[in-house]
C-alpha positions as a printed NumPy array, in Angstrom:
array([[ 24.242,  21.402,  57.857],
       [ 25.528,  24.726,  59.142],
       [ 28.466,  22.93 ,  60.71 ],
       [ 29.253,  21.219,  57.407],
       [ 29.206,  24.534,  55.558],
       [ 31.412,  26.205,  58.141],
       [ 33.872,  23.324,  58.043],
       [ 34.13 ,  23.529,  54.267],
       [ 34.624,  27.276,  54.372],
       [ 37.288,  27.011,  57.074],
       [ 39.144,  24.323,  55.166],
       [ 38.943,  26.406,  52.017],
       [ 40.234,  29.483,  53.826],
       [ 43.042,  27.462,  55.372],
       [ 44.27 ,  26.463,  51.939],
       [ 44.417,  29.969,  50.525],
       [ 47.866,  30.514,  52.089],
       [ 49.244,  27.127,  51.062],
       [ 50.969,  28.451,  47.934],
       [ 54.473,  27.08 ,  47.634],
       [ 57.163,  29.718,  47.263],
       [ 60.269,  29.172,  45.157],
       [ 63.843,  28.679,  46.343],
       [ 67.202,  29.955,  45.118],
       [ 70.261,  28.237,  46.634],
       [ 73.561,  30.06 ,  46.063],
       [ 77.071,  29.014,  47.054],
       [ 80.098,  31.301,  46.96 ],
       [ 82.955,  28.818,  47.151],
       [ 85.463,  29.361,  49.94 ],
       [ 83.656,  32.346,  51.477],
       [ 84.906,  32.107,  55.057],
       [ 82.417,  33.118,  57.717],
       [ 84.557,  35.853,  59.259],
       [ 85.564,  37.715,  56.102],
       [ 82.611,  39.993,  56.82 ],
       [ 84.177,  41.028,  60.13 ],
       [ 87.176,  42.693,  58.494],
       [ 85.974,  43.449,  54.959],
       [ 83.126,  45.889,  54.194],
       [ 80.23 ,  43.915,  52.692],
       [ 77.237,  46.273,  52.527],
       [ 75.09 ,  43.896,  50.488],
       [ 75.57 ,  41.025,  52.917],
       [ 74.535,  43.506,  55.614],
       [ 71.513,  44.346,  53.475],
       [ 70.651,  40.666,  53.143],
       [ 71.026,  40.134,  56.887],
       [ 68.515,  42.918,  57.526],
       [ 66.069,  41.314,  55.119],
       [ 66.298,  37.896,  56.702],
       [ 68.358,  35.555,  58.878],
       [ 72.065,  34.956,  59.285],
       [ 74.241,  32.541,  61.254],
       [ 77.684,  33.481,  62.522],
       [ 78.933,  30.354,  60.757],
       [ 77.975,  26.833,  59.737],
       [ 79.532,  23.63 ,  61.065],
       [ 80.44 ,  21.95 ,  57.798],
       [ 81.463,  18.373,  57.077],
       [ 84.895,  16.757,  57.021],
       [ 86.878,  16.803,  54.835],
       [ 86.452,  20.5  ,  54.145],
       [ 86.951,  20.275,  50.394],
       [ 84.743,  21.576,  47.605],
       [ 83.101,  18.479,  46.155],
       [ 82.439,  16.61 ,  49.428],
       [ 81.21 ,  19.722,  51.238],
       [ 78.905,  20.845,  48.434],
       [ 77.375,  17.405,  48.043],
       [ 76.695,  17.315,  51.788],
       [ 74.83 ,  20.623,  51.543],
       [ 72.815,  19.315,  48.59 ],
       [ 71.964,  15.911,  50.109],
       [ 71.969,  16.483,  53.858],
       [ 74.366,  13.545,  54.187],
       [ 77.756,  13.186,  55.823],
       [ 80.574,  12.374,  53.444],
       [ 80.839,   8.756,  54.558],
       [ 77.126,   8.438,  53.742],
       [ 77.017,   9.957,  50.256],
       [ 80.45 ,   8.644,  49.268],
       [ 82.042,  11.778,  47.8  ],
       [ 84.899,  11.728,  50.305],
       [ 87.317,  13.962,  48.392],
       [ 87.924,  16.02 ,  45.284],
       [ 90.15 ,  13.08 ,  44.395],
       [ 89.466,   9.545,  45.667],
       [ 89.917,   5.894,  44.813],
       [ 87.15 ,   3.287,  44.806],
       [ 88.422,  -0.288,  45.347],
       [ 85.246,  -1.838,  43.918],
       [ 85.442,   0.18 ,  40.707],
       [ 89.25 ,   0.087,  40.74 ],
       [ 89.069,   3.654,  39.447],
       [ 90.029,   7.136,  40.636],
       [ 87.579,  10.028,  40.851],
       [ 88.52 ,  13.589,  39.916],
       [ 86.49 ,  16.819,  39.801],
       [ 85.769,  16.105,  36.122],
       [ 84.133,  12.737,  36.838],
       [ 80.449,  12.683,  35.879],
       [ 79.78 ,   8.933,  35.81 ],
       [ 76.578,   8.346,  37.775],
       [ 77.992,   5.393,  39.705],
       [ 80.077,   7.779,  41.834],
       [ 77.151,  10.035,  42.722],
       [ 74.315,   7.64 ,  43.544],
       [ 75.087,   7.53 ,  47.271],
       [ 72.883,  10.536,  47.946],
       [ 69.827,  12.327,  46.573],
       [ 70.533,  16.051,  46.055],
       [ 67.772,  18.594,  46.45 ],
       [ 67.386,  19.155,  42.689],
       [ 66.575,  15.451,  42.293],
       [ 64.246,  15.393,  45.322],
       [ 62.328,  18.286,  43.762],
       [ 62.006,  16.633,  40.34 ],
       [ 61.04 ,  13.29 ,  41.87 ],
       [ 58.072,  15.001,  43.53 ],
       [ 56.799,  16.871,  40.512],
       [ 58.65 ,  20.187,  40.801],
       [ 61.013,  21.756,  38.292],
       [ 64.635,  22.378,  39.241],
       [ 67.535,  24.066,  37.46 ],
       [ 71.245,  24.117,  38.31 ],
       [ 73.833,  26.638,  37.185],
       [ 76.904,  24.673,  38.321],
       [ 77.124,  22.587,  41.51 ],
       [ 79.197,  19.462,  42.136],
       [ 77.156,  16.505,  40.907],
       [ 74.571,  18.554,  39.034],
       [ 75.782,  17.453,  35.602],
       [ 75.347,  13.754,  36.42 ],
       [ 72.305,  11.533,  36.226],
       [ 71.572,  10.572,  39.825],
       [ 69.272,   7.707,  40.681],
       [ 67.874,   7.815,  37.174],
       [ 67.007,  11.527,  37.18 ],
       [ 68.461,  14.908,  36.251],
       [ 67.464,  18.486,  37.054],
       [ 64.915,  19.971,  34.642],
       [ 67.639,  22.296,  33.348],
       [ 71.371,  22.366,  34.018],
       [ 74.525,  24.061,  32.815],
       [ 77.863,  22.39 ,  32.085],
       [ 80.638,  23.976,  34.144],
       [ 82.667,  26.694,  32.414],
       [ 84.148,  30.105,  33.12 ],
       [ 81.276,  32.567,  33.093],
       [ 80.656,  35.952,  34.662],
       [ 78.638,  35.717,  37.858],
       [ 76.196,  38.367,  36.593],
       [ 75.333,  36.191,  33.615],
       [ 74.566,  33.416,  36.077],
       [ 72.354,  35.758,  38.084],
       [ 70.456,  36.94 ,  35.002],
       [ 69.812,  33.329,  34.038],
       [ 68.706,  31.967,  37.416],
       [ 66.356,  34.89 ,  38.02 ],
       [ 64.842,  34.35 ,  34.563],
       [ 64.38 ,  30.675,  35.443],
       [ 62.581,  31.624,  38.636],
       [ 60.451,  34.192,  36.814],
       [ 59.364,  31.277,  34.63 ],
       [ 58.284,  27.818,  35.729],
       [ 61.327,  26.738,  37.755],
       [ 60.589,  26.018,  41.443],
       [ 64.18 ,  25.501,  42.612],
       [ 67.284,  27.16 ,  41.169],
       [ 70.794,  26.261,  42.326],
       [ 73.826,  28.424,  41.558],
       [ 77.535,  27.979,  42.325],
       [ 80.35 ,  30.528,  42.   ],
       [ 84.048,  29.533,  42.278],
       [ 84.922,  32.803,  44.007],
       [ 86.325,  33.903,  46.409],
       [ 87.888,  30.415,  46.688],
       [ 90.195,  30.919,  43.701],
       [ 91.554,  34.174,  45.095],
       [ 91.974,  32.575,  48.524],
       [ 94.078,  29.755,  47.075],
       [ 96.257,  31.972,  44.916],
       [ 96.887,  34.892,  47.261],
       [ 95.888,  33.641,  50.723],
       [ 92.967,  34.622,  52.964],
       [ 94.753,  37.67 ,  54.397],
       [ 95.726,  39.228,  51.066],
       [ 94.524,  42.434,  49.477],
       [ 93.546,  40.441,  46.386],
       [ 91.227,  38.263,  48.474],
       [ 89.752,  41.342,  50.091],
       [ 88.974,  42.813,  46.666],
       [ 87.411,  39.554,  45.465],
       [ 85.167,  39.371,  48.547],
       [ 83.984,  42.912,  47.833],
       [ 83.395,  41.936,  44.209],
       [ 81.236,  39.006,  45.309],
       [ 79.353,  41.313,  47.674],
       [ 78.622,  43.577,  44.717],
       [ 77.386,  40.531,  42.793],
       [ 75.03 ,  39.797,  45.683],
       [ 73.734,  43.354,  45.437],
       [ 73.122,  42.768,  41.731],
       [ 71.2  ,  39.587,  42.605],
       [ 69.042,  41.35 ,  45.194],
       [ 68.293,  44.126,  42.697],
       [ 67.352,  41.593,  40.018],
       [ 64.997,  39.798,  42.389],
       [ 63.288,  43.114,  43.079],
       [ 63.252,  44.162,  39.415],
       [ 61.621,  40.887,  38.364],
       [ 59.141,  41.041,  41.263],
       [ 60.478,  37.854,  42.82 ],
       [ 61.211,  38.983,  46.365],
       [ 57.73 ,  38.022,  47.566],
       [ 57.853,  34.533,  46.062],
       [ 61.526,  33.425,  46.273],
       [ 63.417,  32.282,  49.367],
       [ 67.137,  32.963,  48.908],
       [ 69.635,  30.73 ,  50.723],
       [ 73.26 ,  31.923,  50.494],
       [ 76.058,  29.771,  51.886],
       [ 79.518,  28.408,  51.117],
       [ 81.278,  25.066,  51.407],
       [ 84.308,  25.843,  53.586],
       [ 86.75 ,  28.523,  54.632],
       [ 90.456,  29.062,  53.896],
       [ 93.754,  29.225,  55.781],
       [ 97.301,  30.428,  55.068],
       [ 99.826,  27.853,  53.812],
       [103.471,  27.742,  52.769],
       [104.423,  24.712,  50.647],
       [108.136,  25.449,  51.062],
       [108.294,  25.886,  54.827],
       [105.348,  23.823,  56.094],
       [105.497,  20.487,  54.314],
       [105.395,  16.841,  55.379],
       [107.073,  14.546,  52.844],
       [105.727,  10.99 ,  53.065],
       [108.71 ,   9.581,  51.151],
       [111.071,  10.897,  53.831],
       [109.173,   9.096,  56.595],
       [108.402,   5.674,  55.199],
       [109.785,   3.091,  52.791],
       [107.588,   3.876,  49.779],
       [107.792,   0.269,  48.6  ],
       [105.487,  -0.496,  51.539],
       [102.756,   1.686,  50.068],
       [100.399,   0.33 ,  47.404],
       [ 98.375,   3.445,  46.745],
       [ 97.878,   7.008,  47.906],
       [ 95.072,   9.449,  47.208],
       [ 94.742,  13.205,  47.629],
       [ 97.325,  15.507,  49.207],
       [ 97.665,  18.845,  50.952],
       [ 95.596,  19.012,  54.149],
       [ 95.15 ,  15.219,  54.091],
       [ 96.286,  12.06 ,  52.352],
       [ 94.772,   8.572,  52.15 ],
       [ 97.272,   5.684,  52.142],
       [ 96.931,   1.951,  51.464],
       [ 99.961,  -0.035,  52.725],
       [101.179,  -3.306,  51.314],
       [ 99.282,  -6.2  ,  52.882],
       [100.839,  -7.022,  56.238],
       [102.721,  -3.706,  56.479],
       [100.013,  -1.518,  57.985],
       [101.608,  -1.328,  61.447],
       [105.047,  -0.633,  59.985],
       [103.779,   2.187,  57.788],
       [101.592,   3.553,  60.588],
       [104.544,   3.737,  62.976],
       [106.784,   5.377,  60.376],
       [104.212,   8.04 ,  59.493],
       [103.777,   8.907,  63.154],
       [107.343,  10.21 ,  63.221],
       [105.925,  13.532,  62.016],
       [104.546,  15.799,  64.725],
       [102.821,  18.038,  62.16 ],
       [100.109,  15.578,  61.204],
       [ 97.892,  13.015,  62.88 ],
       [ 97.726,   9.534,  61.383],
       [ 94.566,   7.485,  61.875],
       [ 93.879,   3.85 ,  61.194],
       [ 90.518,   3.699,  59.443],
       [ 88.704,   2.258,  62.459],
       [ 90.169,   4.992,  64.685],
       [ 89.086,   7.999,  62.623],
       [ 87.086,  10.197,  65.039],
       [ 83.411,   9.358,  64.972],
       [ 82.443,  13.047,  65.048],
       [ 83.918,  13.457,  61.558],
       [ 81.508,  10.872,  60.106],
       [ 84.331,   9.954,  57.765],
       [ 84.99 ,   6.288,  58.431],
       [ 82.264,   4.013,  57.143],
       [ 82.883,   4.032,  53.413],
       [ 84.974,   1.817,  51.172],
       [ 86.592,   4.904,  49.609],
       [ 88.319,   5.721,  52.907],
       [ 91.717,   3.986,  52.77 ],
       [ 93.3  ,   2.044,  55.68 ],
       [ 95.369,   5.051,  56.824],
       [ 94.38 ,   8.705,  56.885],
       [ 96.961,  11.463,  57.415],
       [ 95.518,  14.829,  58.511],
       [ 97.92 ,  17.78 ,  58.609],
       [ 97.944,  20.484,  61.23 ],
       [ 96.416,  23.738,  60.062],
       [ 98.63 ,  25.403,  57.476],
       [100.797,  22.321,  56.859],
       [100.69 ,  20.164,  53.717],
       [101.035,  16.411,  53.341],
       [103.027,  15.818,  50.138],
       [104.547,  12.752,  48.526],
       [108.187,  13.84 ,  48.146],
       [110.47 ,  16.854,  47.75 ],
       [109.328,  17.426,  44.164],
       [105.618,  17.408,  45.015],
       [104.761,  21.074,  45.414],
       [101.177,  20.892,  44.086],
       [100.64 ,  24.543,  43.11 ],
       [103.875,  25.747,  44.644],
       [102.94 ,  29.452,  44.659],
       [ 99.539,  29.054,  46.333],
       [ 99.141,  30.872,  49.644],
       [ 95.858,  29.385,  50.842],
       [ 94.148,  26.01 ,  51.199],
       [ 91.3  ,  24.143,  52.885],
       [ 90.431,  20.539,  53.68 ],
       [ 91.587,  20.623,  57.306],
       [ 89.738,  19.645,  60.497],
       [ 86.202,  21.044,  60.243],
       [ 86.358,  22.175,  63.88 ],
       [ 88.881,  24.876,  62.976],
       [ 87.455,  28.383,  62.852],
       [ 89.239,  29.015,  59.559],
       [ 87.299,  26.192,  57.864],
       [ 83.792,  27.486,  58.681],
       [ 81.437,  28.766,  55.928],
       [ 78.884,  31.574,  56.104],
       [ 75.081,  31.428,  55.949],
       [ 72.377,  33.979,  55.082],
       [ 68.729,  33.511,  54.146],
       [ 65.873,  35.847,  53.192],
       [ 62.459,  35.571,  51.625],
       [ 58.746,  35.325,  52.314],
       [ 59.173,  32.259,  54.55 ],
       [ 62.268,  33.5  ,  56.41 ],
       [ 62.34 ,  35.457,  59.664],
       [ 63.627,  39.015,  59.233],
       [ 66.581,  40.661,  60.988],
       [ 67.355,  37.512,  62.961],
       [ 70.524,  35.673,  63.957],
       [ 70.469,  31.921,  64.492],
       [ 73.13 ,  30.003,  66.441],
       [ 75.538,  27.95 ,  64.312],
       [ 74.036,  24.756,  62.918],
       [ 75.228,  21.976,  60.601],
       [ 75.608,  22.159,  56.857],
       [ 73.716,  18.855,  56.576],
       [ 70.664,  20.665,  58.004],
       [ 70.366,  22.863,  54.906],
       [ 68.822,  20.027,  52.863],
       [ 65.969,  19.657,  55.371],
       [ 65.492,  23.426,  55.293],
       [ 65.23 ,  23.391,  51.504],
       [ 62.734,  20.521,  51.565],
       [ 60.559,  22.381,  54.055],
       [ 60.604,  25.571,  51.991],
       [ 59.743,  23.605,  48.835],
       [ 57.157,  21.503,  50.688],
       [ 58.613,  18.199,  49.518],
       [ 59.381,  15.082,  51.513],
       [ 63.128,  14.692,  52.152],
       [ 65.11 ,  11.624,  51.193],
       [ 66.91 ,   9.888,  54.112],
       [ 69.562,  12.261,  55.436],
       [ 71.743,  13.094,  58.433],
       [ 70.377,  16.594,  59.018],
       [ 67.644,  17.997,  61.205],
       [ 65.058,  20.662,  60.485],
       [ 64.743,  21.258,  64.234],
       [ 68.099,  23.055,  64.281],
       [ 66.885,  25.631,  61.742],
       [ 63.178,  25.758,  62.571],
       [ 63.423,  29.   ,  64.547],
       [ 63.954,  31.218,  61.48 ],
       [ 61.353,  29.617,  59.213],
       [ 58.035,  31.468,  59.382],
       [ 56.221,  29.092,  57.042],
       [ 53.74 ,  27.434,  59.391],
       [ 51.994,  24.962,  57.098],
       [ 53.87 ,  21.775,  56.283],
       [ 50.991,  19.307,  56.274],
       [ 50.628,  16.854,  53.422],
       [ 47.929,  18.973,  51.758],
       [ 50.455,  21.728,  51.171],
       [ 52.759,  19.341,  49.347],
       [ 50.34 ,  19.566,  46.416],
       [ 50.798,  22.36 ,  43.914],
       [ 47.089,  23.253,  44.292],
       [ 44.899,  22.57 ,  47.312],
       [ 41.714,  20.849,  46.158],
       [ 39.626,  22.562,  48.789],
       [ 40.532,  25.987,  47.461],
       [ 39.115,  25.238,  43.998],
       [ 36.323,  27.484,  42.624],
       [ 34.013,  24.452,  42.351],
       [ 34.133,  23.811,  46.069],
       [ 33.731,  27.491,  46.849],
       [ 30.534,  27.528,  44.757],
       [ 29.41 ,  24.277,  46.383],
       [ 29.931,  25.712,  49.848],
       [ 27.974,  28.84 ,  48.915],
       [ 25.08 ,  26.734,  47.567],
       [ 24.993,  24.701,  50.762],
       [ 24.815,  27.889,  52.761],
       [ 21.913,  29.171,  50.602],
       [ 20.043,  25.873,  50.942],
       [ 20.558,  25.986,  54.667],
       [ 19.035,  29.492,  54.797],
       [ 15.987,  28.395,  52.714],
       [ 15.338,  25.395,  54.931],
       [ 15.223,  27.656,  57.947],
       [ 12.31 ,  29.547,  56.367],
       [ 10.212,  26.498,  55.361]])
């Protein structure tokens, strides 16, 4: 009987530390990994000292906002979750997707972390994130905000209030410093000022977490979707109409760093050869798109893909200037240093003052699932690549429950009674 009592007590003690901590996922759009090397960011330095940082993250291709963010949220490559661009055409739907599209049918290719959490009994809340306003696989986050222009400090006040309440996972997206990077370029003074402004916002967030006594119960994950590079629409442009007979093209989608093209039936080789006259872009037949991009096996990828060299833009004709005054863009080859995002993490389950080698953005979903103690949906990431900075040691199925049965007061009393009975028997 003594062994039984000891076993119960040990099991009970082992469950005392099984409390699930909360998670706050934050993205600062377009925050390139190396901005911190040339721009003073004292609050990012502060966060690094509190937790873990990576020099950069290897993000997905194409390096655009909606595809990249949905890969972070789902742990899936873009060919797997199906959001292959900010703009894309689906031949089955015979419709075009834009950043304003919320119809669930476009988003059901992946299960984002806010849906994984809700599916397993937790409460999630999103303050902007691509896909977060759509019903996905029959579910929505517990709370969500419709995208609008709002001060980042209002966002911070709200998400920290959510976490002070009953929300287990909060997700927050800011469009800066991406907007400044597009308008002024990544090497501009305006971008530098916006990066410092976002660093100050981070300081405000860290202060709010402390003020609301959340630092001991919230794991903060800060990342971005992509980087930014200098462009010049006037001097570095590739005009499709000047290379190919446009009557041989049925449809095109997207522009800038890349363009999808569907030729007239039977004209693929002709169009392919004509497009290859440009030495400032690489043209791929769908089956020849590099496997390492994981950007081939989806019906939304058209028969030809044109990918511009860094800093060049694929445009339709001489009048297609997109935003002709922009000085920065992204969407290029994800192997380029200029396309890499940053990563910082801190909290009760995160190793302090630690630097991890670069890993993949699709690994973040597995990290979030581990911190929330939920089972991940099928994904392309790996927790093994981020395991070294997670100090949470218990991930057994018992800890996936909000309360461990063996830590209940009833069982504690029962164990104590057994111990008393055992002592009495020894004296009979």
